[in-house]
LOKOLTOR-710713 format. One record per residue (C-alpha): residue in one letter; x, y negated, z negated. Coordinates in steps of 0.5 Angstrom, whole numbers, padded with zeros to 4 digits, always signed. Example, Ala and Ser with C-alpha at 12.3 -4.5 7.8 and 13.67 -1.06 7.14 Angstrom:
A+0025+0009-0016 S+0027+0002-0014 
//
This chain:
M-0001+0000+0001 N+0002-0007+0001 H+0005-0009-0004 Y+0001-0017-0004 M-0006-0012-0004 G-0007-0010-0010 K-0016-0013-0011 F-0019-0013-0017 T-0025-0018-0016 I-0029-0021-0023 A-0035-0024-0021 F-0039-0028-0027 I-0043-0033-0024 I-0048-0031-0018 I-0045-0037-0012 A-0052-0039-0008 A-0047-0042-0001 A-0046-0042+0006 Y-0037-0040+0006 P-0035-0043+0013 A-0030-0039+0016 T-0027-0045+0023 G-0024-0049+0022 E-0027-0056+0024 H-0027-0063+0021 R-0031-0062+0012 D-0035-0068+0009 T-0030-0069+0003 S-0034-0074+0001 K-0041-0070-0002 P-0041-0069-0009 A-0038-0065-0012 A-0040-0057-0012 D-0044-0055-0019 N-0040-0048-0017 V-0033-0045-0015 R-0030-0040-0014 I-0022-0038-0013 A-0018-0033-0012 S-0012-0032-0016 L-0006-0030-0011 S-0002-0026-0015 Y+0004-0023-0012 I+0012-0023-0012 P+0015-0027-0007 V+0020-0026-0004 K+0026-0030-0006 W+0029-0035+0000 D+0024-0032+0004 K+0019-0037+0007 T+0017-0034+0012 A+0016-0027+0009 N+0012-0030+0003 L+0009-0035+0008 K+0006-0028+0012 I+0004-0026+0005 I+0001-0033+0003 A-0004-0032+0010 A-0006-0025+0008 M-0008-0026+0002 A-0011-0031+0004 R-0016-0029+0009 E-0018-0023+0005 A-0020-0029+0000 A-0024-0033+0004 A-0028-0027+0006 A-0029-0025+0000 G-0033-0033-0001 A-0026-0035-0005 Q-0027-0044-0004 V-0020-0044-0008 L-0014-0040-0007 I-0008-0041-0012 T-0001-0038-0011 P+0005-0036-0016 E+0010-0042-0018 G+0015-0042-0013 G+0010-0039-0009 L+0013-0041-0003 E+0021-0040-0003 G+0022-0035-0009 Y+0023-0038-0017 L+0030-0040-0015 I+0033-0044-0020 D+0034-0039-0024 E+0038-0035-0019 L+0042-0042-0019 L+0044-0043-0027 G+0044-0035-0027 S+0050-0034-0022 D+0057-0035-0023 A+0058-0039-0015 R+0055-0044-0017 D+0057-0049-0011 Q+0055-0042-0006 W+0048-0042-0008 A+0049-0051-0008 P+0047-0052-0001 K+0042-0046+0001 I+0038-0049-0005 R+0038-0055-0002 E+0036-0053+0006 I+0031-0048+0003 A+0027-0053-0001 E+0022-0059+0004 P+0017-0065+0003 P+0009-0064+0003 D+0011-0065+0010 G+0014-0060+0011 P+0015-0055+0016 S+0013-0048+0012 V+0007-0054+0007 M+0006-0055+0014 R+0003-0049+0015 V+0000-0047+0009 R-0004-0054+0010 A-0006-0051+0017 L-0008-0045+0015 A-0013-0049+0010 R-0015-0053+0016 E-0016-0045+0019 L-0020-0042+0013 G-0025-0048+0011 V-0020-0047+0003 D-0017-0051-0002 I-0010-0049-0003 V-0006-0051-0009 L+0001-0049-0007 G+0007-0047-0011 F+0014-0050-0007 L+0022-0053-0008 E+0020-0059-0007 R+0025-0063-0004 N+0024-0072-0004 G+0031-0075-0001 D+0037-0073-0005 I+0032-0070-0011 L+0029-0063-0013 H+0022-0062-0017 N+0019-0056-0019 S+0012-0057-0016 C+0005-0055-0013 A+0001-0059-0008 W-0007-0058-0008 I-0009-0058-0001 D-0015-0059+0001 N-0021-0055+0006 N-0018-0061+0012 G-0011-0060+0011 Q-0010-0067+0006 V-0005-0066+0000 L-0009-0069-0005 H-0005-0069-0010 V+0003-0067-0011 H+0004-0066-0018 R+0012-0064-0020 K+0014-0061-0027 T+0015-0065-0033 H+0018-0061-0037 E+0024-0054-0036 A+0025-0049-0040 Q+0033-0050-0037 P+0036-0057-0040 L+0034-0063-0036 F+0038-0066-0029 E+0041-0059-0029 P+0044-0058-0024 E+0044-0065-0023 Y+0040-0066-0017 Y+0034-0062-0019 H+0030-0067-0024 P+0023-0067-0028 G+0016-0071-0026 H+0015-0076-0030 E+0007-0077-0029 L+0002-0074-0032 R-0005-0074-0028 A-0012-0072-0026 F-0014-0071-0019 D-0021-0071-0016 T-0022-0066-0011 R-0029-0064-0007 F-0031-0059-0013 G-0029-0064-0019 R-0024-0067-0022 M-0018-0062-0023 G-0011-0062-0028 M-0005-0059-0026 L+0000-0056-0030 I+0007-0051-0028 C+0009-0045-0032 F+0014-0047-0039 E+0010-0055-0040 R+0004-0050-0042 Q+0008-0049-0049 F+0006-0057-0050 P-0001-0058-0052 E+0000-0065-0050 V+0001-0065-0043 A-0005-0061-0042 L-0010-0066-0047 A-0007-0071-0042 L-0009-0068-0036 A-0015-0067-0040 L-0017-0074-0042 D-0016-0076-0035 G-0021-0072-0033 A-0018-0065-0030 R-0025-0061-0033 M-0020-0054-0030 L-0013-0053-0031 I-0009-0050-0025 N-0003-0046-0028 P+0001-0043-0023 S+0007-0040-0026 Y+0013-0035-0027 G+0017-0034-0033 S+0015-0030-0039 R+0007-0027-0041 G+0004-0022-0047 E+0000-0023-0053 W+0002-0030-0055 N+0001-0033-0047 T-0006-0030-0047 V-0008-0034-0054 M-0003-0041-0054 L-0007-0042-0046 R-0014-0040-0050 T-0013-0045-0055 R-0010-0050-0049 A-0018-0048-0046 R-0022-0047-0052 D-0017-0054-0054 N-0019-0060-0049 E-0026-0056-0046 A-0022-0054-0040 Y-0022-0048-0035 L-0015-0044-0035 V-0011-0042-0028 F-0006-0038-0030 T-0003-0035-0024 H+0004-0031-0025 P+0006-0026-0020 K+0004-0020-0025 Q-0002-0024-0028 T-0008-0027-0027 L-0012-0030-0033 V-0018-0035-0031 I-0020-0037-0039 S-0028-0041-0040 Q-0028-0048-0043 D-0030-0044-0051 G-0024-0041-0049 T-0025-0034-0048 V-0022-0029-0043 M-0026-0028-0037 A-0021-0025-0033 D-0014-0021-0034 V-0011-0018-0030 D-0003-0016-0030 N+0001-0011-0026 E+0008-0010-0026 D+0007-0010-0018 G+0004-0016-0017 A-0005-0017-0020 G-0006-0018-0013 I-0011-0023-0012 V-0017-0024-0017 Y-0024-0027-0016 A-0028-0031-0022 D-0033-0036-0021 L-0033-0041-0025 A-0039-0046-0027 L-0037-0054-0026 P-0037-0059-0028 G-0039-0056-0034 K-0041-0058-0041 P-0040-0066-0043 L-0034-0067-0047 D-0036-0066-0055 R-0029-0064-0058 L-0024-0070-0054 L-0030-0075-0055 K-0030-0074-0062 R-0021-0076-0065 R-0021-0081-0067 T-0013-0084-0065 E-0012-0089-0070 A-0012-0085-0075 Y-0005-0081-0072 A-0003-0085-0068 E+0002-0090-0071 K+0005-0084-0074 I+0005-0080-0067 L+0009-0086-0065 E+0014-0086-0071 Y+0016-0080-0069 L+0016-0080-0061 P+0024-0080-0060 G+0026-0085-0056 G+0018-0085-0052 N+0020-0082-0046 Q+0028-0083-0045 R+0027-0078-0038 L+0035-0074-0040 S+0036-0078-0047 A+0036-0072-0054 P+0034-0076-0061 G+0041-0079-0061 K+0043-0079-0055 M+0043-0084-0048 R+0044-0084-0041 V+0047-0090-0037 A+0050-0093-0032 A+0055-0099-0030 V+0055-0102-0024 Q+0060-0105-0021 M+0057-0109-0015 H+0060-0114-0010 S+0054-0121-0011 G+0054-0123-0005 H+0051-0132-0003 N+0044-0131-0003 I+0040-0129-0009 N+0033-0125-0005 E+0040-0120-0002 N+0043-0120-0009 V+0036-0118-0014 D+0035-0112-0008 A+0041-0109-0009 V+0040-0109-0016 C+0034-0108-0015 G+0036-0100-0010 H+0042-0099-0016 L+0037-0099-0021 A+0032-0093-0017 D+0038-0091-0015 C+0040-0089-0022 A+0032-0087-0024 R+0033-0082-0020 K+0040-0080-0024 G+0035-0080-0030 V+0039-0086-0032 R+0035-0090-0038 V+0039-0098-0038 A+0044-0100-0032 V+0048-0106-0034 F+0050-0111-0029 P+0057-0115-0027 E+0055-0124-0031 C+0050-0127-0026 V+0049-0120-0021 V+0044-0125-0018 T+0047-0130-0016 G+0053-0129-0016 Y+0059-0132-0021 F+0059-0138-0016 R+0061-0145-0019 D+0060-0149-0013 D+0052-0145-0011 I+0048-0143-0018 P+0047-0151-0019 G+0043-0150-0012 Y+0038-0145-0014 T+0033-0149-0018 E+0030-0145-0024 Q+0023-0143-0020 D+0029-0138-0016 F+0031-0136-0023 L+0024-0134-0025 R+0022-0130-0018 A+0029-0126-0019 E+0027-0124-0027 K+0020-0123-0025 T+0022-0117-0018 I+0028-0114-0022 A+0022-0112-0028 A+0018-0109-0023 A+0024-0105-0021 C+0025-0103-0028 R+0017-0101-0028 D+0016-0098-0022 H+0022-0094-0024 N+0022-0093-0031 I+0029-0096-0032 Y+0031-0101-0037 A+0036-0106-0035 V+0041-0111-0037 V+0043-0116-0031 G+0047-0123-0032 T+0043-0129-0029 P+0043-0137-0029 Y+0037-0137-0033 Y+0034-0144-0036 E+0030-0145-0042 D+0027-0151-0045 S+0030-0154-0039 Q+0037-0153-0040 C+0042-0147-0035 Y+0046-0142-0039 N+0049-0136-0037 M+0044-0131-0039 A+0044-0124-0040 L+0037-0121-0040 V+0034-0114-0042 I+0029-0112-0039 N+0024-0106-0040 H+0022-0101-0037 K+0015-0103-0038 G+0018-0109-0034 Q+0018-0114-0041 T+0023-0118-0042 I+0026-0117-0049 F+0032-0120-0051 R+0035-0127-0048 Q+0045-0129-0050 G+0047-0133-0047 K+0054-0134-0046 I+0057-0139-0052 Q+0065-0139-0051 L+0065-0143-0044 V+0070-0143-0038 G+0071-0147-0033 G+0067-0143-0028 D+0060-0144-0033 M+0062-0152-0034 P+0059-0155-0028 W+0052-0151-0029 A+0052-0148-0036 R+0051-0151-0044 P+0053-0145-0050 G+0049-0140-0053 N+0046-0142-0058 R+0045-0135-0060 L+0046-0128-0062 G+0042-0121-0064 T+0040-0114-0063 F+0035-0110-0059 R+0032-0104-0059 I+0032-0098-0052 D+0029-0093-0055 D+0032-0091-0062 H+0038-0095-0061 V+0040-0102-0064 C+0044-0105-0058 S+0048-0112-0058 I+0050-0115-0051 L+0057-0120-0049 I+0058-0124-0044 C+0067-0124-0041 H+0070-0129-0045 D+0066-0128-0051 S+0070-0122-0052 R+0076-0126-0053 Y+0072-0127-0061 P+0072-0122-0065 E+0067-0124-0070 L+0061-0125-0064 M+0062-0116-0062 R+0064-0116-0071 L+0057-0120-0073 P+0051-0116-0068 V+0055-0109-0071 I+0054-0111-0077 K+0047-0111-0077 G+0047-0105-0074 A+0049-0105-0067 R+0052-0099-0064 L+0052-0099-0057 V+0054-0106-0053 F+0054-0108-0045 Y+0058-0112-0043 L+0057-0116-0038 S+0063-0119-0035 S+0066-0122-0028 E+0073-0123-0030 S+0079-0127-0026 G+0081-0123-0020 I+0087-0120-0017 V+0091-0127-0015 S+0091-0125-0024 E+0095-0119-0024 E+0098-0120-0031 K+0090-0121-0034 I+0088-0114-0032 A+0092-0110-0036 P+0091-0113-0043 Y+0082-0114-0041 R+0083-0106-0041 A+0086-0107-0048 Q+0081-0112-0051 V+0075-0108-0049 V+0079-0103-0052 A+0081-0106-0058 R+0073-0108-0059 A+0071-0101-0059 V+0076-0098-0064 E+0075-0104-0069 N+0068-0104-0070 N+0067-0096-0068 V+0061-0098-0062 F+0060-0096-0056 I+0062-0101-0050 V+0059-0102-0043 Q+0062-0105-0039 A+0058-0108-0030 N+0064-0112-0028 T+0065-0115-0021 P+0069-0111-0015 Q+0074-0115-0011 R+0074-0118-0005 I+0080-0118+0000 D+0077-0122+0006 P+0074-0129+0002 L+0077-0127-0002 E+0073-0127-0009 G+0071-0124-0013 S+0073-0121-0020 H+0079-0114-0021 G+0073-0108-0022 Q+0075-0103-0027 S+0069-0104-0029 R+0068-0097-0036 I+0065-0093-0040 V+0069-0094-0048 G+0067-0089-0053 N+0068-0089-0061 R+0075-0087-0062 G+0077-0093-0057 E+0078-0087-0051 L+0076-0089-0044 I+0070-0085-0042 Q+0070-0088-0034 E+0073-0093-0031 A+0072-0097-0024 P+0078-0099-0019 I+0079-0105-0018 F+0077-0107-0010 S+0070-0103-0008 E+0063-0102-0012 A+0062-0096-0016 V+0056-0093-0020 L+0059-0090-0029 I+0055-0085-0031 A+0055-0083-0037 D+0052-0078-0043 L+0053-0082-0050 D+0052-0079-0056 V+0051-0087-0059 G+0049-0083-0066 R+0056-0081-0066 A+0057-0089-0067 K+0057-0090-0074 G+0059-0098-0074 S+0064-0096-0080 T+0070-0101-0079 A+0066-0107-0078 L+0060-0105-0085 N+0069-0104-0089 S+0068-0112-0087 L+0064-0113-0093 R+0067-0108-0098 A+0072-0114-0099 D+0070-0118-0103 F+0075-0124-0098 L+0072-0126-0093 K+0065-0123-0096 A+0061-0129-0097 W+0064-0132-0090 W+0060-0124-0087 E+0054-0125-0090 E+0053-0133-0088 G+0054-0131-0081 L+0050-0125-0081 K+0043-0130-0083 R+0044-0132-0076 I+0044-0126-0072 A+0036-0124-0070 T+0034-0118-0070 P+0027-0114-0067 D+0026-0111-0075 
//
């Protein structure tokens, strides 16, 4: 017997409906049907062989459609086989990497298009598990394809059993969203996501009345109990489609179908009444009783990569030209790229918005700087990333050499002006008049702008106030002052060691023709003074590192308060440091 043909038919509700068998265009704008027959296609996909799997999908789909099924569901990785375990378990990962990149495809890729054509031909909706390629990034995804062959929604797996960004081009999704179909509102979650109650809850609160769970991993009694709980808690049907098992669970947690077979569970049918009973328990939630406590214990919010105490940072070393709009576009492009690589916060050089050009800056207006801020803020919001950006900026009709901190919601949460000005600032900037700290998730941070780094107290005071990660924006002297280059490095290392903090510096690279910019060598420095990464002098570069911020204790800075000598002086200075608390 063909290995996908183990057929189990389970009917719970008699459906009085005609099932179209032709491929004509169908009206999907009509009200959702009261009933839907689903077919879970539990087959063991052939790894690395999309052609073989497409044949299996087509044969099972035709049989299911002939039996009146309207929604067909494949397992996780049903198109190419679940491949990430092959890669992670191999001693020759470099050999496998090109192959896994090649086999992935977008929702309009050739193999997915064949499944879309099949859905249109048979007049059915198909949920397809596949390895999605989005530019250079891969996602573990599933697509809901309607009976016209259109992709209604693509869900990217948000929680993964293996370490996130492992390998670095294999990324989790960042969105949980229900969506409308001709049968009502649906939600999809992939395999490991079912183990997090919040995932199913988020979909149910967004209106999903049926939860589709394509899977490939472990199963057993614990899984059945857990999924019954998910269905009952969220008052939604749940369909678990695994290569070797199908579970269909009702809104009250009753198991309607449980077919398990080591050779593949085959086609499992269930007739479900949608949209089902109205929500009851979910509408009775009193979120005010626990929301604040949940937020309090969120480990860094939606931090993408970082576990508590850790953060992925980027120092962006980029040329700025003489056109503010082109500079802003370049900043936004870097933010998008950094976000795709899992970066939580990216820092840019001093005056990156305009370039550190003393003759250009007076020609811009306050509105120019506000428009630049608004555009960069939108990029932060769209890509869920923090940015620390250098720009001229007006406050109370006075222009400053400013650093802006913009959060992942597109809000400017902190501003600090350069305090110790130099010749390039004099024609247009006033000296800054405040120091402070700010938070990125659980981490207290502070800022230095270029020449301010020569004044140790400007760094130590915020560190005593709690800063453990310092962002250093600069456009230092160029290679015409070559004698300064080695001391610049020593200065940054010294600031890290003497305060026991991490420093992320973004400096401008040197441009030869015309001769402008700085000397590059952006760097990320550890709290012991070790150079984690350093950029070259002439070229643009993006340095990315995962920092164990919790390792930085600020101990040497805090020791300033231990001795009576100068203690009162430090305490007086601390009164001038603004904090977010």
